[in-house]
N, C-alpha and C positions, 0 to 999 in steps of 0.2 A: 566481606566475602560474598554476600548476596549480590551486591552491585557488580562485582567482577564476573560472576556467573551470568548475570543478565546481559552485560556488555559482550561477553564472549559468545553467548548464544546468538545475540543480534548480529554480530559480525559474521558468524558461521552461516546463519540463515540468509543474510544478505548476499554473501558470496555464492551460495548455492542458487539462489533465485536469479541473480544477475547472470550466472553462467548458463542458465536455461532460457534466457531471453533473446538469444542470438537470432532465432528465426521468427520472432514476433514482429507484427507490423507496428508502425508508430502509434496507431490508435490503441492497440492491445497493450503496449507499454504504458501509455497514458492511463488506461483503465487500471492496470495493476498498481501503478504508482499512486494514483488517487485513492485506491482502496487501502493501501498501506497507510498513507498519511491520514485518511479519514478514520481508520481503525485506531491509530495511535491517539488522534485528537479526541475521539469518542471515549477512549479509556481514560485519558487525562481529565476530561470534563466531568464524568460521573462514575468512572471506575468499575463498571459491571460488564458482564458478558453481553447483555442486551445492548448497552450503550456502545460497546466496541463493535458489535455486529452492525448496528444501525449506522455508525460512523463509517464503517467500511463500505456499506452499500451506498450511502450518500457520496462518499469520496470517489467510489468507482464510477458512479453515474457522472459526476462532475468531470473526472479525468477523461472519461469516454467522450463527453461532449467537447471538452476543450481541445482534445487531440484529433478531432475530426479533420479530414482533409478539406482545405479551402476550395470552394467552387470557383472556377475560372470563367 
C-alpha cells in the first residue's frame, strides 16, 4: 500500500510539473530535470534530507550547464 501511494503521488506531481513547463526555456527545463534527478539520486545514496537537497543542487547545476545554448 505504501508503494502504491508513493507511485501515485509521483505520477500526480510529475503531471503537474510538466503542465507548468510549457513556457520555460530549454535551459530552464534542463535545470529542473537535473534537480529532480539529482534529488532522487541523493536520496537513494544516503537517504536524508541533506543528501536529497545537495543532490538536487548539484543536479540542477549540471542540468543548467548541459542545457546551455551552443555558441555558434
